C-alpha positions as CSV (number, residue, x, y, z in Angstrom):
1,M,315.2,179.0,57.2
2,L,318.4,180.8,58.0
3,E,317.1,184.0,56.3
4,A,313.8,183.9,58.3
5,T,315.8,183.4,61.5
6,L,318.0,186.4,60.7
7,R,314.9,188.5,59.9
8,D,313.4,187.6,63.3
9,R,316.6,188.4,65.1
10,A,316.8,191.8,63.3
11,K,313.2,192.5,64.2
12,S,313.8,191.8,67.9
13,L,316.8,194.1,67.8
14,L,314.6,196.9,66.5
15,T,311.9,196.6,69.1
16,A,311.5,199.9,71.0
17,S,312.3,200.0,74.7
18,G,309.5,199.9,77.3
19,R,310.6,203.4,78.6
20,S,309.8,204.9,75.1
21,N,306.2,203.7,75.3
22,V,304.8,207.0,76.5
23,P,301.6,208.6,75.2
24,P,301.9,211.2,72.4
25,F,301.6,214.8,73.2
26,M,298.2,215.2,71.7
27,V,298.5,218.8,70.8
28,M,301.0,217.9,68.2
29,D,298.5,215.4,66.6
30,V,295.9,218.2,66.5
31,M,298.4,220.5,64.8
32,A,299.1,217.8,62.2
33,A,295.4,217.4,61.5
34,A,294.9,221.1,61.2
35,A,297.9,221.3,58.8
36,R,296.2,218.7,56.5
37,I,293.1,220.8,56.3
38,E,295.2,223.9,55.5
39,A,297.1,222.0,52.8
40,A,293.8,221.3,51.2
41,G,292.9,225.0,51.2
42,G,290.9,225.3,54.4
43,H,291.4,228.1,56.9
44,V,291.9,227.0,60.5
45,I,292.0,229.2,63.6
46,H,294.8,227.8,65.7
47,M,294.0,227.6,69.4
48,E,295.6,224.2,70.0
49,V,299.3,225.1,70.6
50,G,300.8,227.2,73.3
51,Q,302.9,229.2,70.9
52,P,302.9,233.0,70.7
53,A,302.0,234.4,67.3
54,A,304.5,237.2,67.7
55,S,308.2,236.8,66.9
56,A,311.1,237.2,69.2
57,P,312.0,240.6,70.5
58,R,313.8,242.8,68.0
59,P,317.0,243.1,70.2
60,A,317.2,239.3,70.2
61,I,316.9,239.1,66.4
62,L,319.5,241.9,65.9
63,A,321.9,240.2,68.3
64,A,321.6,236.9,66.4
65,H,322.2,238.6,63.1
66,A,325.3,240.3,64.5
67,A,326.7,237.0,65.8
68,L,326.1,235.4,62.4
69,D,328.0,238.2,60.7
70,I,331.0,237.4,62.8
71,G,330.7,233.9,61.4
72,R,332.0,231.7,64.2
73,I,329.5,230.0,66.6
74,D,331.4,227.8,69.1
75,Y,330.5,225.6,72.0
76,T,329.8,227.5,75.3
77,S,330.3,226.3,78.9
78,A,327.9,223.5,79.7
79,L,326.3,225.8,82.3
80,G,325.8,228.5,79.7
81,I,327.3,231.8,78.6
82,P,328.5,233.6,81.9
83,S,327.0,236.9,80.8
84,L,323.6,235.3,80.2
85,R,323.6,233.7,83.6
86,E,324.5,237.0,85.1
87,R,321.7,238.7,83.2
88,I,319.2,236.2,84.4
89,A,320.4,236.7,88.0
90,R,319.8,240.4,87.5
91,H,316.3,239.7,86.2
92,Y,315.5,238.1,89.5
93,R,316.7,241.2,91.4
94,E,314.8,243.5,89.1
95,T,311.5,241.5,88.8
96,Y,311.1,239.8,92.1
97,G,313.5,241.7,94.5
98,C,315.2,238.3,94.9
99,A,318.9,237.7,95.2
100,V,320.0,234.7,93.0
101,D,323.6,233.9,92.6
102,A,324.5,233.6,88.9
103,E,326.5,230.5,89.8
104,R,323.2,228.8,90.5
105,V,321.7,229.6,87.1
106,V,322.0,226.9,84.4
107,I,321.0,227.4,80.8
108,S,319.0,224.6,79.3
109,T,317.5,223.5,76.0
110,G,314.1,225.1,76.6
111,S,312.2,224.1,79.7
112,S,312.0,220.6,78.4
113,G,315.8,220.2,78.7
114,G,315.5,221.6,82.2
115,F,313.0,219.0,83.2
116,I,315.2,216.2,82.0
117,L,318.3,217.6,83.7
118,G,316.4,218.3,86.9
119,F,314.7,214.9,87.1
120,L,318.0,213.1,86.4
121,A,319.7,215.1,89.1
122,L,317.0,214.7,91.8
123,F,315.5,211.3,91.3
124,E,316.4,207.6,91.0
125,P,314.4,205.1,88.9
126,G,311.3,204.1,90.8
127,D,311.0,207.3,92.7
128,R,307.5,208.7,93.0
129,V,307.0,212.3,92.0
130,A,303.7,214.2,92.5
131,V,302.1,216.2,89.7
132,T,298.7,217.8,89.5
133,V,295.9,217.0,87.1
134,P,295.0,218.8,85.0
135,G,298.6,219.4,84.1
136,Y,301.2,219.6,81.4
137,P,301.5,216.1,79.9
138,P,305.3,215.9,79.4
139,Y,305.7,216.2,83.2
140,R,304.3,212.7,83.4
141,H,305.8,211.4,80.2
142,I,309.4,212.5,80.9
143,L,309.2,211.1,84.4
144,T,307.9,207.8,83.0
145,A,310.6,207.6,80.3
146,L,313.3,208.1,83.0
147,G,311.9,205.3,85.1
148,C,310.2,207.4,87.7
149,E,306.5,207.1,88.7
150,P,304.3,210.2,88.3
151,V,301.7,210.4,91.1
152,L,298.6,212.2,89.9
153,I,296.9,214.5,92.5
154,E,293.6,215.9,91.6
155,T,292.8,219.6,92.2
156,S,289.4,221.1,92.9
157,S,287.6,224.4,92.6
158,E,287.7,224.7,96.4
159,N,291.4,225.7,96.2
160,R,291.2,227.3,92.7
161,H,292.7,224.1,91.2
162,A,296.0,224.6,93.0
163,L,297.8,221.9,94.9
164,T,297.6,222.2,98.7
165,G,300.1,221.1,101.3
166,E,297.3,219.0,102.9
167,A,296.7,217.1,99.6
168,L,300.4,216.6,99.0
169,L,301.0,215.2,102.5
170,S,297.9,213.0,102.2
171,A,299.4,211.4,99.1
172,H,302.8,211.1,100.8
173,R,301.3,209.2,103.8
174,K,299.8,206.6,101.4
175,T,303.1,205.9,99.7
176,P,306.2,208.1,100.2
177,L,307.0,210.7,97.6
178,K,310.4,211.9,96.6
179,G,309.3,215.0,94.7
180,V,306.6,217.4,93.6
181,L,306.3,219.6,90.6
182,V,303.9,222.5,90.3
183,G,303.4,225.2,87.7
184,S,302.1,228.7,88.3
185,P,300.7,230.1,86.0
186,A,299.6,226.6,85.1
187,N,299.2,224.8,81.8
188,P,296.4,224.0,80.8
189,T,294.3,226.1,83.2
190,G,296.1,229.4,83.5
191,T,295.5,229.2,87.2
192,M,298.1,230.8,89.6
193,M,299.1,230.2,93.1
194,S,299.1,233.1,95.6
195,R,302.2,233.8,97.7
196,E,300.4,232.3,100.7
197,A,299.4,229.2,98.8
198,L,302.9,228.6,97.4
199,T,304.6,229.3,100.7
200,S,302.3,226.8,102.5
201,L,302.8,224.1,99.9
202,M,306.6,224.5,99.9
203,A,306.7,224.4,103.7
204,A,304.6,221.1,103.6
205,A,307.0,219.6,101.1
206,E,310.1,220.6,103.1
207,S,308.6,219.2,106.3
208,A,308.2,215.8,104.6
209,G,311.6,215.8,102.8
210,I,309.9,216.1,99.4
211,R,312.0,217.9,96.8
212,F,310.2,220.8,95.2
213,I,310.3,221.8,91.5
214,S,308.6,225.0,90.3
215,D,307.7,225.4,86.6
216,E,307.7,229.1,86.0
217,I,307.7,229.2,82.2
218,Y,304.6,231.4,82.1
219,H,306.0,234.0,84.5
220,G,305.5,237.5,83.0
221,L,302.1,236.5,81.7
222,D,300.2,237.2,84.9
223,Y,296.9,239.2,84.9
224,A,295.1,238.5,88.2
225,F,298.1,239.3,90.5
226,P,301.9,239.2,90.2
227,A,303.5,235.7,90.0
228,V,305.8,234.6,92.8
229,T,309.0,232.7,92.2
230,A,309.9,229.7,94.4
231,A,313.5,231.0,94.2
232,E,312.5,233.8,96.6
233,L,310.9,231.4,99.1
234,S,313.6,228.7,99.4
235,P,317.2,228.1,98.1
236,D,316.4,224.4,98.0
237,A,313.7,224.7,95.3
238,L,314.6,223.9,91.7
239,V,313.1,226.5,89.4
240,I,312.6,226.0,85.7
241,N,311.9,228.8,83.2
242,S,312.2,229.5,79.5
243,F,312.4,232.3,76.9
244,S,309.6,230.5,74.9
245,K,306.4,232.1,76.2
246,Y,306.8,235.6,77.5
247,F,309.7,236.3,75.2
248,C,308.1,234.6,72.2
249,M,311.1,232.4,71.5
250,T,309.7,228.9,71.2
251,G,311.8,227.6,68.3
252,W,315.0,229.1,69.7
253,R,314.9,226.3,72.4
254,V,316.6,228.1,75.2
255,G,315.5,228.1,78.9
256,W,317.1,228.3,82.3
257,M,317.1,226.8,85.7
258,V,317.8,228.1,89.2
259,V,319.2,225.1,91.1
260,P,320.2,224.4,94.7
261,E,323.9,224.9,95.1
262,P,324.7,221.2,95.7
263,L,323.1,220.3,92.3
264,V,325.1,222.7,90.2
265,R,328.0,220.4,89.5
266,P,325.9,217.2,89.0
267,I,323.7,219.1,86.5
268,E,326.8,220.4,84.8
269,R,328.1,216.9,84.4
270,L,324.8,215.8,82.9
271,Q,324.7,218.7,80.5
272,Q,328.3,218.0,79.4
273,N,327.4,214.5,78.5
274,L,323.9,214.9,77.2
275,A,324.2,218.1,75.1
276,I,327.7,219.6,75.6
277,S,326.0,223.0,75.7
278,V,322.9,224.8,74.6
279,P,323.0,226.3,71.1
280,T,325.2,229.4,71.3
281,L,323.2,231.5,68.9
282,S,320.1,231.0,71.0
283,Q,321.9,232.0,74.1
284,I,323.2,235.2,72.5
285,A,319.7,236.1,71.4
286,A,318.3,235.3,74.8
287,E,320.6,237.7,76.6
288,A,319.5,240.5,74.3
289,A,315.8,239.6,74.7
290,F,315.8,241.2,78.1
291,E,316.2,244.6,76.3
292,G,312.9,244.0,74.5
293,R,310.7,244.0,77.6
294,A,308.6,247.0,76.4
295,E,307.9,245.2,73.2
296,M,306.9,242.0,75.1
297,E,304.6,244.0,77.4
298,E,302.7,245.2,74.4
299,I,302.2,241.6,73.3
300,K,301.1,240.7,76.9
301,H,298.4,243.4,76.6
302,G,297.2,241.7,73.5
303,Y,296.8,238.4,75.4
304,Q,294.8,240.3,78.0
305,E,292.4,241.5,75.3
306,N,292.1,238.0,73.8
307,R,291.4,236.6,77.3
308,R,288.6,239.2,77.6
309,I,287.1,238.3,74.2
310,L,286.9,234.6,75.1
311,I,285.7,235.0,78.7
312,E,282.9,237.3,77.4
313,G,282.3,235.5,74.1
314,L,282.5,231.7,74.8
315,P,279.6,231.8,77.3
316,K,277.4,233.2,74.5
317,A,278.4,230.2,72.4
318,G,277.4,227.8,75.2
319,L,280.8,227.3,76.8
320,D,280.1,229.0,80.1
321,T,282.2,227.2,82.6
322,F,286.0,227.4,82.8
323,L,288.8,227.3,85.4
324,P,290.3,230.6,86.7
325,A,292.4,232.1,83.9
326,D,294.8,234.1,86.0
327,G,297.8,234.0,83.7
328,A,299.5,232.2,80.7
329,F,297.3,232.3,77.5
330,Y,294.9,229.4,78.0
331,L,291.3,228.9,78.8
332,Y,290.3,225.4,80.1
333,A,286.6,225.1,79.3
334,D,284.1,222.5,80.5
335,V,282.4,221.0,77.5
336,S,280.5,218.2,79.4
337,K,277.1,219.6,78.3
338,F,278.0,218.8,74.7
339,T,280.1,215.7,75.0
340,S,281.7,213.1,77.2
341,D,284.6,212.6,74.7
342,S,286.7,215.7,74.4
343,F,289.0,214.0,71.8
344,K,286.0,213.4,69.5
345,F,284.7,217.0,70.3
346,A,288.1,218.4,69.2
347,G,288.0,216.5,65.9
348,E,284.5,217.6,65.1
349,M,285.2,221.2,66.0
350,L,288.2,221.1,63.7
351,E,286.3,219.5,60.8
352,K,283.1,221.5,61.1
353,A,284.1,224.9,62.7
354,R,287.7,224.9,61.5
355,V,288.9,225.8,65.0
356,A,291.8,223.7,66.4
357,A,291.9,223.3,70.2
358,T,293.4,220.6,72.4
359,P,291.2,217.9,74.2
360,G,291.5,217.8,78.0
361,V,292.4,214.2,78.0
362,D,295.9,215.3,77.0
363,F,296.2,217.1,80.4
364,D,294.0,215.0,82.6
365,P,293.4,211.2,82.2
366,I,290.8,211.3,84.9
367,H,288.4,214.1,84.0
368,G,289.9,215.5,80.9
369,H,287.2,213.9,78.7
370,Q,285.0,216.8,79.9
371,F,287.3,219.7,79.0
372,M,289.0,221.5,76.2
373,R,292.0,223.8,76.3
374,F,291.8,227.0,74.1
375,S,295.0,228.9,73.6
376,Y,294.6,232.7,73.0
377,A,298.1,233.4,71.9
378,R,297.1,234.7,68.5
379,S,295.4,237.8,67.2
380,A,292.3,239.5,68.6
381,D,290.6,239.2,65.2
382,E,291.2,235.4,65.2
383,M,289.7,235.1,68.7
384,R,286.6,237.0,67.7
385,E,286.2,234.8,64.6
386,A,286.7,231.7,66.7
387,V,283.9,232.6,69.0
388,V,281.6,233.2,66.0
389,R,282.5,229.8,64.4
390,I,282.1,227.9,67.7
391,A,278.7,229.5,68.4
392,Q,277.5,228.7,64.9
393,W,278.7,225.1,65.1
394,L,277.2,224.4,68.6
395,R,273.7,225.9,67.8
């Protein structure tokens, strides 16, 4: 009897918290299923994960080797290596013609670490934060885990699937919002906001006292028109970026934030306690990565070719409707003529066509059952082969 009581007590102690009960990031499940097929000898074309096929820029790798040769890798300041923060501030001057004080630049553990730090600094438990659907799932999941309430706002083709000030204020009037988060170029759609659209949205947020967060992780990967940074439009916006996508440094886990001046010290305190500092080796490599821009531009041209292959090839396979793919390396395709269950569709495509892609339900719990996200971050030959395989399967 006593032993059973102790077992029950131990079991209750091991019960996970309610805040940990967030949905899985489905793309990781697709990757795992694809890996099982490959382990059995199958050949899968990977279009599920937003990960560049190329490696980090050569200067970044050389800088990391040089640092390792020295042999001592210590903690850095919680805000990041000063020279890296200065280099990022210079990047804003060179790329956007925008003056950003290096003191407002914070180095984070990828953009994911930036979201956690930003949400903790800006919001209290119970605060309502607007995000668009379709949209990047961890926006919602991290907010939920931190005790905030993500508020889903649907986008439409009328506004090129970008959030408008009118839609934001309409949601705010129903129940007040404390914040809004937007991405441009967006994941999963690749859609971008024009300067006019972003300016209008930020003005609407400011008029209502809604804090603005801009996810700019896909900046640099813009094809339709140049991306605009929120840092140029307001010193009160919180900007999050990363070396993962344009610089092909996903596994290095290093990103940055441009934060309003009053938030610098609060975020520094959070970083001190949550992580101490971002991995030093990654910071050293990230600073050198800026010297590899020519190399990265060549990779970007490859994405543009992949985009062309899919936009021209998928309609011939039967997937002829997708959202504007202005940037990033995604195509968000309507598959409703073939299925009403994108999760099942993804599984069948993986099993029968050996093409891995991510079901839209990961990005949009409302209409995502009708969509699939295809990443075109790999080689042109793989994109051509994927089109052939999908066409043969859907016939």
